[in-house]
OpenMM code with the backbone's topology and positions (N, CA, C; nanometers):
from openmm import Vec3, app, unit

residues = "UNK UNK UNK UNK UNK UNK UNK UNK UNK UNK UNK UNK UNK UNK UNK UNK UNK UNK UNK UNK UNK UNK UNK UNK UNK UNK UNK UNK UNK UNK UNK UNK UNK UNK UNK UNK UNK UNK UNK UNK UNK UNK UNK UNK UNK UNK UNK UNK UNK UNK UNK UNK UNK UNK UNK UNK UNK UNK UNK UNK UNK UNK UNK UNK UNK UNK UNK UNK UNK UNK UNK UNK UNK UNK UNK UNK UNK UNK UNK UNK UNK UNK UNK UNK UNK UNK UNK UNK UNK UNK UNK UNK UNK UNK UNK UNK UNK UNK UNK UNK UNK UNK UNK UNK UNK UNK UNK UNK UNK UNK UNK UNK UNK UNK UNK UNK UNK UNK UNK UNK UNK UNK UNK UNK UNK UNK UNK UNK UNK UNK UNK UNK UNK UNK UNK UNK UNK UNK UNK UNK UNK UNK UNK UNK UNK UNK UNK UNK UNK UNK UNK UNK UNK UNK UNK UNK UNK UNK UNK UNK UNK UNK UNK UNK UNK UNK UNK".split()
positions = [
    Vec3(0.0838, -0.1185, 0.0000),
    Vec3(0.0000, 0.0000, 0.0000),
    Vec3(0.0877, 0.1241, 0.0000),
    Vec3(0.0950, 0.1875, -0.1132),
    Vec3(0.1730, 0.3092, -0.1258),
    Vec3(0.0860, 0.4323, -0.1023),
    Vec3(0.1502, 0.5406, -0.0675),
    Vec3(0.0821, 0.6693, -0.0565),
    Vec3(0.1066, 0.7432, -0.1878),
    Vec3(-0.0017, 0.7815, -0.2523),
    Vec3(0.0038, 0.8408, -0.3849),
    Vec3(-0.0576, 0.9794, -0.3863),
    Vec3(-0.0135, 1.0621, -0.4807),
    Vec3(-0.0787, 1.1906, -0.5034),
    Vec3(-0.2110, 1.1638, -0.5743),
    Vec3(-0.3185, 1.2176, -0.5212),
    Vec3(-0.4498, 1.1985, -0.5812),
    Vec3(-0.4782, 1.3110, -0.6796),
    Vec3(-0.5653, 1.2836, -0.7759),
    Vec3(-0.6034, 1.3875, -0.8721),
    Vec3(-0.7530, 1.3811, -0.8982),
    Vec3(-0.7992, 1.4618, -0.9916),
    Vec3(-0.9421, 1.4809, -1.0117),
    Vec3(-1.0183, 1.3518, -1.0430),
    Vec3(-0.9540, 1.2534, -1.0992),
    Vec3(-1.0232, 1.1261, -1.1251),
    Vec3(-1.0633, 1.0574, -0.9936),
    Vec3(-1.0027, 1.0973, -0.8841),
    Vec3(-1.0311, 1.0403, -0.7524),
    Vec3(-1.1393, 1.1169, -0.6761),
    Vec3(-1.1916, 1.2229, -0.7364),
    Vec3(-1.2824, 1.3158, -0.6680),
    Vec3(-1.3978, 1.2458, -0.5977),
    Vec3(-1.4751, 1.1668, -0.6706),
    Vec3(-1.5928, 1.1036, -0.6115),
    Vec3(-1.5567, 1.0072, -0.4997),
    Vec3(-1.4466, 0.9369, -0.5171),
    Vec3(-1.4039, 0.8428, -0.4140),
    Vec3(-1.3594, 0.9156, -0.2869),
    Vec3(-1.2909, 1.0281, -0.3031),
    Vec3(-1.2493, 1.1082, -0.1872),
    Vec3(-1.3728, 1.1600, -0.1133),
    Vec3(-1.4670, 1.2149, -0.1884),
    Vec3(-1.5890, 1.2674, -0.1258),
    Vec3(-1.6681, 1.1572, -0.0560),
    Vec3(-1.6741, 1.0402, -0.1171),
    Vec3(-1.7438, 0.9265, -0.0567),
    Vec3(-1.6756, 0.8859, 0.0746),
    Vec3(-1.5407, 0.8852, 0.0760),
    Vec3(-1.4672, 0.8533, 0.1981),
    Vec3(-1.4971, 0.9555, 0.3073),
    Vec3(-1.4941, 1.0834, 0.2730),
    Vec3(-1.5258, 1.1874, 0.3720),
    Vec3(-1.6678, 1.1708, 0.4265),
    Vec3(-1.7647, 1.1402, 0.3395),
    Vec3(-1.9038, 1.1222, 0.3852),
    Vec3(-1.9156, 1.0013, 0.4788),
    Vec3(-1.8456, 0.8938, 0.4465),
    Vec3(-1.8473, 0.7750, 0.5315),
    Vec3(-1.7922, 0.8076, 0.6694),
    Vec3(-1.6825, 0.8803, 0.6716),
    Vec3(-1.6207, 0.9166, 0.7993),
    Vec3(-1.7095, 1.0127, 0.8772),
    Vec3(-1.7688, 1.1110, 0.8091),
    Vec3(-1.8578, 1.2063, 0.8759),
    Vec3(-1.9753, 1.1341, 0.9413),
    Vec3(-2.0309, 1.0365, 0.8711),
    Vec3(-2.1429, 0.9586, 0.9252),
    Vec3(-2.1002, 0.8807, 1.0488),
    Vec3(-1.9842, 0.8183, 1.0425),
    Vec3(-1.9346, 0.7412, 1.1562),
    Vec3(-1.9055, 0.8322, 1.2757),
    Vec3(-1.8473, 0.9490, 1.2505),
    Vec3(-1.8222, 1.0442, 1.3587),
    Vec3(-1.9531, 1.0881, 1.4240),
    Vec3(-2.0530, 1.1189, 1.3421),
    Vec3(-2.1830, 1.1615, 1.3941),
    Vec3(-2.2460, 1.0526, 1.4809),
    Vec3(-2.2308, 0.9273, 1.4409),
    Vec3(-2.2843, 0.8163, 1.5205),
    Vec3(-2.2172, 0.8086, 1.6573),
    Vec3(-2.0945, 0.8569, 1.6648),
    Vec3(-2.0211, 0.8598, 1.7926),
    Vec3(-2.0420, 0.9912, 1.8671),
    Vec3(-2.1276, 1.0796, 1.8125),
    Vec3(-2.1573, 1.2070, 1.8772),
    Vec3(-2.0524, 1.3134, 1.8532),
    Vec3(-1.9671, 1.2936, 1.7531),
    Vec3(-1.8617, 1.3897, 1.7216),
    Vec3(-1.9061, 1.4709, 1.6006),
    Vec3(-1.9319, 1.5994, 1.6213),
    Vec3(-1.9855, 1.6850, 1.5149),
    Vec3(-1.8740, 1.7636, 1.4457),
    Vec3(-1.7711, 1.6954, 1.4072),
    Vec3(-1.6536, 1.7547, 1.3443),
    Vec3(-1.6778, 1.7815, 1.1955),
    Vec3(-1.7308, 1.6838, 1.1256),
    Vec3(-1.7588, 1.6946, 0.9825),
    Vec3(-1.9060, 1.6694, 0.9588),
    Vec3(-1.9559, 1.7232, 0.8473),
    Vec3(-2.0958, 1.7042, 0.8117),
    Vec3(-2.1110, 1.7162, 0.6608),
    Vec3(-2.2319, 1.7357, 0.6124),
    Vec3(-2.2527, 1.7427, 0.4672),
    Vec3(-2.1989, 1.8715, 0.4070),
    Vec3(-2.1621, 1.9671, 0.4925),
    Vec3(-2.1089, 2.0940, 0.4436),
    Vec3(-1.9561, 2.0982, 0.4389),
    Vec3(-1.8936, 2.0171, 0.5221),
    Vec3(-1.7469, 2.0144, 0.5260),
    Vec3(-1.7003, 1.8756, 0.5653),
    Vec3(-1.6003, 1.8251, 0.4980),
    Vec3(-1.5365, 1.8765, 0.3770),
    Vec3(-1.6278, 1.8567, 0.2548),
    Vec3(-1.6172, 1.9481, 0.1605),
    Vec3(-1.7075, 1.9463, 0.0458),
    Vec3(-1.6302, 1.9450, -0.0856),
    Vec3(-1.7024, 1.9430, -0.1954),
    Vec3(-1.6401, 1.9324, -0.3278),
    Vec3(-1.5504, 2.0513, -0.3605),
    Vec3(-1.5795, 2.1680, -0.3042),
    Vec3(-1.4965, 2.2863, -0.3300),
    Vec3(-1.3608, 2.2739, -0.2602),
    Vec3(-1.3633, 2.2229, -0.1382),
    Vec3(-1.2398, 2.1994, -0.0623),
    Vec3(-1.1539, 2.0958, -0.1348),
    Vec3(-1.2177, 1.9883, -0.1778),
    Vec3(-1.1456, 1.8819, -0.2480),
    Vec3(-1.0903, 1.9330, -0.3811),
    Vec3(-1.1699, 2.0117, -0.4536),
    Vec3(-1.1231, 2.0678, -0.5816),
    Vec3(-1.0003, 2.1556, -0.5595),
    Vec3(-0.9991, 2.2310, -0.4518),
    Vec3(-0.8833, 2.3151, -0.4199),
    Vec3(-0.7602, 2.2292, -0.3903),
    Vec3(-0.7790, 2.1192, -0.3185),
    Vec3(-0.6678, 2.0282, -0.2908),
    Vec3(-0.6102, 1.9715, -0.4208),
    Vec3(-0.6982, 1.9332, -0.5130),
    Vec3(-0.6516, 1.8816, -0.6421),
    Vec3(-0.5761, 1.9889, -0.7195),
    Vec3(-0.6320, 2.1089, -0.7199),
    Vec3(-0.5692, 2.2207, -0.7924),
    Vec3(-0.4279, 2.2466, -0.7394),
    Vec3(-0.4121, 2.2342, -0.6085),
    Vec3(-0.2825, 2.2602, -0.5447),
    Vec3(-0.1949, 2.1354, -0.5350),
    Vec3(-0.2427, 2.0234, -0.5853),
    Vec3(-0.1690, 1.8966, -0.5850),
    Vec3(-0.1149, 1.8624, -0.4460),
    Vec3(-0.2025, 1.8762, -0.3476),
    Vec3(-0.1580, 1.8536, -0.2092),
    Vec3(-0.2396, 1.7459, -0.1383),
    Vec3(-0.3174, 1.6673, -0.2150),
    Vec3(-0.3980, 1.5623, -0.1551),
    Vec3(-0.3354, 1.4264, -0.1865),
    Vec3(-0.3132, 1.3499, -0.0803),
    Vec3(-0.2464, 1.2214, -0.0924),
    Vec3(-0.3355, 1.1126, -0.0333),
    Vec3(-0.3218, 0.9909, -0.0865),
    Vec3(-0.4069, 0.8840, -0.0377),
    Vec3(-0.3384, 0.7495, -0.0368),
    Vec3(-0.3952, 0.6590, 0.0408),
    Vec3(-0.3497, 0.5206, 0.0491),
    Vec3(-0.4548, 0.4351, -0.0207),
    Vec3(-0.4089, 0.3544, -0.1151),
    Vec3(-0.4965, 0.2632, -0.1883),
    Vec3(-0.4526, 0.1198, -0.1636),
    Vec3(-0.5520, 0.0313, -0.1655),
    Vec3(-0.5244, -0.1115, -0.1609),
    Vec3(-0.6252, -0.1791, -0.2522),
    Vec3(-0.5754, -0.2484, -0.3531),
    Vec3(-0.6633, -0.3144, -0.4468),
    Vec3(-0.7559, -0.2181, -0.5187),
    Vec3(-0.7101, -0.0978, -0.5415),
    Vec3(-0.7915, 0.0012, -0.6093),
    Vec3(-0.8846, 0.0780, -0.5178),
    Vec3(-0.8974, 0.0384, -0.3935),
    Vec3(-0.9876, 0.1040, -0.2974),
    Vec3(-0.9125, 0.2118, -0.2198),
    Vec3(-0.9708, 0.3307, -0.2103),
    Vec3(-0.9116, 0.4394, -0.1337),
    Vec3(-0.9405, 0.4165, 0.0150),
    Vec3(-0.8346, 0.4060, 0.0941),
    Vec3(-0.8480, 0.3729, 0.2360),
    Vec3(-0.8310, 0.4921, 0.3287),
    Vec3(-0.7474, 0.5877, 0.2877),
    Vec3(-0.7142, 0.7001, 0.3758),
    Vec3(-0.6599, 0.8154, 0.2927),
    Vec3(-0.6754, 0.9374, 0.3429),
    Vec3(-0.6287, 1.0568, 0.2725),
    Vec3(-0.5734, 1.1593, 0.3707),
    Vec3(-0.4917, 1.2499, 0.3161),
    Vec3(-0.4426, 1.3648, 0.3915),
    Vec3(-0.4047, 1.4742, 0.2916),
    Vec3(-0.4283, 1.5985, 0.3305),
    Vec3(-0.3825, 1.7126, 0.2522),
    Vec3(-0.2698, 1.7800, 0.3299),
    Vec3(-0.1646, 1.8188, 0.2574),
    Vec3(-0.0494, 1.8844, 0.3192),
    Vec3(-0.0122, 2.0030, 0.2323),
    Vec3(-0.0134, 2.1217, 0.2924),
    Vec3(0.0247, 2.2427, 0.2195),
    Vec3(0.0656, 2.3505, 0.3191),
    Vec3(0.0723, 2.4732, 0.2749),
    Vec3(0.1098, 2.5827, 0.3638),
    Vec3(-0.0067, 2.6722, 0.4009),
    Vec3(-0.1281, 2.6343, 0.3634),
    Vec3(-0.2459, 2.7180, 0.3883),
    Vec3(-0.2890, 2.7091, 0.5338),
    Vec3(-0.2920, 2.8255, 0.5989),
    Vec3(-0.3341, 2.8329, 0.7378),
    Vec3(-0.4637, 2.9124, 0.7479),
    Vec3(-0.5530, 2.8648, 0.8316),
    Vec3(-0.6747, 2.9400, 0.8599),
    Vec3(-0.6372, 3.0736, 0.9223),
    Vec3(-0.7149, 3.1753, 0.8935),
    Vec3(-0.6882, 3.3065, 0.9559),
    Vec3(-0.7014, 3.2969, 1.1079),
    Vec3(-0.7740, 3.1977, 1.1563),
    Vec3(-0.7893, 3.1786, 1.3006),
    Vec3(-0.6563, 3.1386, 1.3660),
    Vec3(-0.5630, 3.0878, 1.2885),
    Vec3(-0.4321, 3.0502, 1.3413),
    Vec3(-0.3537, 3.1713, 1.3918),
    Vec3(-0.3895, 3.2891, 1.3481),
    Vec3(-0.3160, 3.4101, 1.3875),
    Vec3(-0.3214, 3.4346, 1.5381),
    Vec3(-0.4241, 3.3845, 1.6048),
    Vec3(-0.4381, 3.4073, 1.7495),
    Vec3(-0.3623, 3.3050, 1.8335),
    Vec3(-0.3006, 3.2070, 1.7694),
    Vec3(-0.2326, 3.0988, 1.8412),
    Vec3(-0.0879, 3.1376, 1.8699),
    Vec3(-0.0407, 3.1000, 1.9883),
    Vec3(0.0977, 3.1243, 2.0287),
    Vec3(0.1842, 3.0069, 1.9808),
    Vec3(0.2230, 3.0117, 1.8537),
    Vec3(0.3012, 2.9037, 1.7943),
    Vec3(0.4455, 2.9071, 1.8443),
    Vec3(0.5035, 2.7918, 1.8676),
    Vec3(0.6444, 2.7828, 1.9073),
    Vec3(0.7334, 2.8263, 1.7913),
    Vec3(0.6948, 2.7908, 1.6702),
    Vec3(0.7718, 2.8228, 1.5495),
    Vec3(0.7112, 2.9477, 1.4833),
    Vec3(0.7101, 3.0560, 1.5572),
    Vec3(0.6422, 3.1784, 1.5110),
    Vec3(0.7092, 3.2412, 1.3894),
    Vec3(0.8378, 3.2231, 1.3722),
    Vec3(0.9086, 3.2876, 1.2617),
    Vec3(0.9531, 3.1898, 1.1531),
    Vec3(0.9138, 3.0644, 1.1669),
    Vec3(0.9582, 2.9617, 1.0725),
    Vec3(0.8713, 2.9510, 0.9488),
    Vec3(0.8862, 2.8387, 0.8825),
    Vec3(0.8133, 2.8087, 0.7597),
    Vec3(0.7316, 2.6818, 0.7837),
    Vec3(0.6071, 2.6960, 0.8362),
    Vec3(0.5299, 2.5771, 0.8719),
    Vec3(0.4548, 2.5157, 0.7543),
    Vec3(0.4403, 2.3852, 0.7590),
    Vec3(0.3463, 2.3128, 0.6726),
    Vec3(0.2195, 2.2933, 0.7551),
    Vec3(0.1099, 2.2664, 0.6870),
    Vec3(-0.0165, 2.2459, 0.7570),
    Vec3(-0.0817, 2.1169, 0.7060),
    Vec3(-0.1240, 2.0348, 0.8015),
    Vec3(-0.1962, 1.9119, 0.7703),
    Vec3(-0.3450, 1.9412, 0.7779),
    Vec3(-0.4166, 1.8949, 0.6751),
    Vec3(-0.5617, 1.9111, 0.6706),
    Vec3(-0.6278, 1.7765, 0.6434),
    Vec3(-0.7398, 1.7510, 0.7074),
    Vec3(-0.8296, 1.6418, 0.6733),
    Vec3(-0.7635, 1.5038, 0.6660),
    Vec3(-0.6800, 1.4729, 0.7622),
    Vec3(-0.6250, 1.3380, 0.7702),
    Vec3(-0.7414, 1.2461, 0.8055),
    Vec3(-0.7665, 1.1468, 0.7198),
    Vec3(-0.8860, 1.0651, 0.7366),
    Vec3(-0.8581, 0.9206, 0.6981),
    Vec3(-0.9050, 0.8295, 0.7815),
    Vec3(-0.8910, 0.6863, 0.7568),
    Vec3(-1.0303, 0.6245, 0.7612),
    Vec3(-1.0592, 0.5371, 0.6649),
    Vec3(-1.1898, 0.4711, 0.6615),
    Vec3(-1.2171, 0.4064, 0.7973),
    Vec3(-1.3392, 0.4199, 0.8502),
    Vec3(-1.3698, 0.3657, 0.9836),
    Vec3(-1.3395, 0.2164, 0.9990),
    Vec3(-1.3567, 0.1388, 0.8946),
    Vec3(-1.3306, -0.0051, 0.9034),
    Vec3(-1.1822, -0.0369, 0.9204),
    Vec3(-1.0957, 0.0602, 0.8934),
    Vec3(-0.9514, 0.0349, 0.8949),
    Vec3(-0.8773, 0.1154, 1.0015),
    Vec3(-0.9506, 0.1851, 1.0860),
    Vec3(-0.8850, 0.2630, 1.1902),
    Vec3(-0.8203, 0.1707, 1.2925),
    Vec3(-0.7108, 0.2181, 1.3492),
    Vec3(-0.6376, 0.1388, 1.4473),
    Vec3(-0.5371, 0.0425, 1.3865),
    Vec3(-0.5139, 0.0532, 1.2553),
    Vec3(-0.4203, -0.0381, 1.1881),
    Vec3(-0.2938, 0.0325, 1.1383),
    Vec3(-0.2725, 0.1547, 1.1845),
    Vec3(-0.1487, 0.2240, 1.1513),
    Vec3(-0.1538, 0.3142, 1.0280),
    Vec3(-0.2681, 0.3221, 0.9604),
    Vec3(-0.2754, 0.4082, 0.8413),
    Vec3(-0.2651, 0.5561, 0.8769),
    Vec3(-0.3276, 0.5960, 0.9864),
    Vec3(-0.3175, 0.7350, 1.0300),
    Vec3(-0.1737, 0.7727, 1.0606),
    Vec3(-0.1037, 0.6829, 1.1294),
    Vec3(0.0378, 0.7058, 1.1615),
    Vec3(0.1203, 0.7179, 1.0339),
    Vec3(0.0954, 0.6286, 0.9385),
    Vec3(0.1693, 0.6333, 0.8109),
    Vec3(0.1449, 0.7641, 0.7373),
    Vec3(0.0204, 0.8095, 0.7342),
    Vec3(-0.0100, 0.9359, 0.6669),
    Vec3(0.0544, 1.0535, 0.7395),
    Vec3(0.0540, 1.0484, 0.8710),
    Vec3(0.1163, 1.1547, 0.9494),
    Vec3(0.2668, 1.1598, 0.9232),
    Vec3(0.3315, 1.0461, 0.9233),
    Vec3(0.4749, 1.0414, 0.8934),
    Vec3(0.5022, 1.0887, 0.7501),
    Vec3(0.4161, 1.0500, 0.6579),
    Vec3(0.4300, 1.0947, 0.5193),
    Vec3(0.4175, 1.2472, 0.5107),
    Vec3(0.3196, 1.3028, 0.5793),
    Vec3(0.2993, 1.4481, 0.5781),
    Vec3(0.4219, 1.5206, 0.6337),
    Vec3(0.4790, 1.4670, 0.7399),
    Vec3(0.5994, 1.5273, 0.7971),
    Vec3(0.7161, 1.5180, 0.6995),
    Vec3(0.7280, 1.4063, 0.6299),
    Vec3(0.8334, 1.3910, 0.5289),
    Vec3(0.8131, 1.4932, 0.4165),
    Vec3(0.6896, 1.5100, 0.3719),
    Vec3(0.6593, 1.6100, 0.2684),
    Vec3(0.7026, 1.7492, 0.3149),
    Vec3(0.6703, 1.7811, 0.4389),
    Vec3(0.7051, 1.9125, 0.4942),
    Vec3(0.8568, 1.9313, 0.4979),
    Vec3(0.9289, 1.8313, 0.5462),
    Vec3(1.0756, 1.8401, 0.5509),
    Vec3(1.1339, 1.8594, 0.4112),
    Vec3(1.0812, 1.7848, 0.3142),
    Vec3(1.1348, 1.7918, 0.1781),
    Vec3(1.1118, 1.9287, 0.1145),
    Vec3(1.0171, 2.0042, 0.1667),
    Vec3(0.9907, 2.1389, 0.1162),
    Vec3(1.0569, 2.2466, 0.2029),
    Vec3(1.1421, 2.2044, 0.2963),
    Vec3(1.2158, 2.2977, 0.3796),
    Vec3(1.1357, 2.3584, 0.4932),
    Vec3(1.0280, 2.2950, 0.5327),
    Vec3(0.9457, 2.3482, 0.6414),
    Vec3(1.0113, 2.3196, 0.7764),
    Vec3(0.9889, 2.4090, 0.8698),
    Vec3(1.0507, 2.3986, 1.0015),
    Vec3(0.9579, 2.3382, 1.1062),
    Vec3(0.8296, 2.3290, 1.0745),
    Vec3(0.7325, 2.2720, 1.1675),
    Vec3(0.6090, 2.2283, 1.0894),
    Vec3(0.5228, 2.1551, 1.1603),
    Vec3(0.3942, 2.1153, 1.1047),
    Vec3(0.2859, 2.1598, 1.2014),
    Vec3(0.1810, 2.2180, 1.1458),
    Vec3(0.0670, 2.2634, 1.2247),
    Vec3(-0.0586, 2.1911, 1.1768),
    Vec3(-0.1564, 2.1869, 1.2648),
    Vec3(-0.2869, 2.1319, 1.2298),
    Vec3(-0.3868, 2.1767, 1.3346),
    Vec3(-0.5136, 2.1582, 1.3026),
    Vec3(-0.6158, 2.1752, 1.4054),
    Vec3(-0.6964, 2.0469, 1.4112),
    Vec3(-0.7357, 2.0102, 1.5320),
    Vec3(-0.8078, 1.8851, 1.5538),
    Vec3(-0.9248, 1.9131, 1.6477),
    Vec3(-1.0392, 1.8569, 1.6136),
    Vec3(-1.1601, 1.8759, 1.6931),
    Vec3(-1.1410, 1.8158, 1.8312),
    Vec3(-1.1598, 1.8960, 1.9342),
    Vec3(-1.1289, 1.8515, 2.0701),
    Vec3(-1.2139, 1.7325, 2.1163),
    Vec3(-1.3346, 1.7167, 2.0628),
    Vec3(-1.4184, 1.6026, 2.0993),
    Vec3(-1.3744, 1.4727, 2.0316),
    Vec3(-1.2851, 1.4814, 1.9347),
    Vec3(-1.2347, 1.3617, 1.8674),
    Vec3(-1.1091, 1.3151, 1.9413),
    Vec3(-1.1317, 1.2521, 2.0548),
    Vec3(-1.0219, 1.2145, 2.1437),
    Vec3(-0.9231, 1.1193, 2.0782),
    Vec3(-0.9720, 1.0318, 1.9930),
    Vec3(-0.8833, 0.9376, 1.9228),
    Vec3(-0.7815, 1.0138, 1.8377),
    Vec3(-0.8287, 1.1140, 1.7631),
    Vec3(-0.7393, 1.1927, 1.6783),
    Vec3(-0.6432, 1.2760, 1.7628),
    Vec3(-0.6928, 1.3351, 1.8704),
    Vec3(-0.6062, 1.4152, 1.9583),
    Vec3(-0.4925, 1.3287, 2.0115),
    Vec3(-0.5259, 1.2083, 2.0570),
    Vec3(-0.4227, 1.1169, 2.1102),
    Vec3(-0.3226, 1.0760, 2.0023),
    Vec3(-0.3699, 1.0523, 1.8801),
    Vec3(-0.2788, 1.0182, 1.7702),
    Vec3(-0.1722, 1.1262, 1.7552),
    Vec3(-0.2150, 1.2492, 1.7490),
    Vec3(-0.1192, 1.3593, 1.7294),
    Vec3(-0.0270, 1.3753, 1.8504),
    Vec3(-0.0810, 1.3641, 1.9695),
    Vec3(0.0029, 1.3762, 2.0890),
    Vec3(0.1081, 1.2645, 2.0939),
    Vec3(0.0686, 1.1417, 2.0593),
    Vec3(0.1635, 1.0293, 2.0590),
    Vec3(0.2776, 1.0516, 1.9606),
    Vec3(0.2546, 1.1321, 1.8594),
    Vec3(0.3566, 1.1554, 1.7573),
    Vec3(0.4251, 1.2912, 1.7731),
    Vec3(0.4218, 1.3462, 1.8927),
    Vec3(0.5024, 1.4632, 1.9243),
    Vec3(0.4378, 1.5986, 1.9017),
    Vec3(0.3096, 1.6015, 1.8723),
    Vec3(0.2398, 1.7293, 1.8541),
    Vec3(0.1938, 1.7807, 1.9895),
    Vec3(0.2048, 1.9110, 2.0079),
    Vec3(0.1595, 1.9705, 2.1340),
    Vec3(0.0513, 2.0736, 2.1048),
    Vec3(-0.0389, 2.0851, 2.2005),
    Vec3(-0.1470, 2.1828, 2.1885),
    Vec3(-0.0907, 2.3210, 2.2158),
    Vec3(-0.1096, 2.4122, 2.1201),
    Vec3(-0.0574, 2.5487, 2.1311),
    Vec3(-0.1677, 2.6505, 2.1581),
    Vec3(-0.2921, 2.6094, 2.1443),
    Vec3(-0.4042, 2.6995, 2.1686),
    Vec3(-0.5343, 2.6358, 2.1236),
    Vec3(-0.6402, 2.7135, 2.1350),
    Vec3(-0.7720, 2.6679, 2.0927),
    Vec3(-0.8303, 2.7671, 1.9945),
    Vec3(-0.9023, 2.7148, 1.8968),
    Vec3(-0.9705, 2.8012, 1.8004),
    Vec3(-1.1118, 2.7483, 1.7802),
    Vec3(-1.1986, 2.8343, 1.7324),
    Vec3(-1.3379, 2.7958, 1.7053),
    Vec3(-1.3673, 2.8116, 1.5574),
    Vec3(-1.4482, 2.7202, 1.5064),
    Vec3(-1.4990, 2.7299, 1.3706),
    Vec3(-1.6506, 2.7376, 1.3782),
    Vec3(-1.7129, 2.8073, 1.2849),
    Vec3(-1.8586, 2.8238, 1.2885),
    Vec3(-1.9323, 2.6894, 1.2859),
    Vec3(-2.0434, 2.6869, 1.3581),
    Vec3(-2.1343, 2.5722, 1.3594),
    Vec3(-2.0745, 2.4464, 1.4207),
    Vec3(-1.9683, 2.4615, 1.4966),
    Vec3(-1.9085, 2.3477, 1.5662),
    Vec3(-1.9195, 2.3742, 1.7162),
    Vec3(-1.9834, 2.2830, 1.7909),
    Vec3(-2.0061, 2.3089, 1.9334),
    Vec3(-1.8801, 2.3053, 2.0194),
    Vec3(-1.7796, 2.2286, 1.9793),
    Vec3(-1.6564, 2.2184, 2.0595),
    Vec3(-1.5443, 2.2971, 1.9920),
    Vec3(-1.4418, 2.3266, 2.0682),
    Vec3(-1.3249, 2.3972, 2.0148),
    Vec3(-1.2369, 2.2996, 1.9386),
    Vec3(-1.1499, 2.3556, 1.8589),
    Vec3(-1.0442, 2.2796, 1.7922),
    Vec3(-0.9144, 2.3133, 1.8632),
    Vec3(-0.8307, 2.2123, 1.8832),
    Vec3(-0.6976, 2.2360, 1.9362),
    Vec3(-0.6051, 2.2686, 1.8192),
    Vec3(-0.5295, 2.3752, 1.8327),
    Vec3(-0.4240, 2.4077, 1.7374),
    Vec3(-0.2987, 2.3368, 1.7872),
    Vec3(-0.2455, 2.2476, 1.7044),
    Vec3(-0.1326, 2.1655, 1.7466),
    Vec3(-0.0133, 2.1891, 1.6543),
    Vec3(0.1054, 2.1642, 1.7094),
    Vec3(0.2277, 2.1915, 1.6336),
    Vec3(0.3366, 2.0921, 1.6717),
    Vec3(0.4200, 2.0639, 1.5734),
    Vec3(0.5387, 1.9808, 1.5966),
    Vec3(0.6545, 2.0439, 1.5216),
    Vec3(0.7657, 2.0655, 1.5907),
    Vec3(0.8865, 2.1153, 1.5240),
    Vec3(0.9521, 2.0015, 1.4506),
    Vec3(1.0081, 2.0319, 1.3352),
    Vec3(1.0771, 1.9307, 1.2552),
    Vec3(1.2270, 1.9442, 1.2729),
    Vec3(1.2963, 1.8302, 1.2852),
    Vec3(1.4423, 1.8350, 1.2999),
    Vec3(1.5088, 1.8744, 1.1696),
] * unit.nanometer
topology = app.Topology()
chain = topology.addChain("A")
for resn in residues:
    res = topology.addResidue(resn, chain)
    for name in ("N", "CA", "C"):
        topology.addAtom(name, app.Element.getBySymbol(name[0]), res)
């Protein structure tokens, strides 16, 4: 199972994966994603910027992650450790619910960090929904620290702004 750059031919499969994950999160009471986010416009932007990567097995898309330098304007209020550096940002790291707990999230996270290093980035940033304890623990286990909290519209819980310095 290699991690590949995804393109527009993968659009429907990516959206289907996001919808599956959103449904599973909602069943667990986690209102992180819904029918409005992530959406086709977000995915189209990822394709345009060639920053969406995925894991396939037997032609089936199992997991995805976007890695780029785009930061939400809400990040400006966070006390980042790497305030003067060149950060990469991880977006929408997602693993199919049937395959969670098998190391795919870790592999995508390591891949994202490798991508960031190869582009000369000094750190990696992300935001994670605070009610998604599984995701928060994944990032903490891999050296990410909470640097602050931010809010996004229509989400009842805060998001943790997390960061990891790259060697």
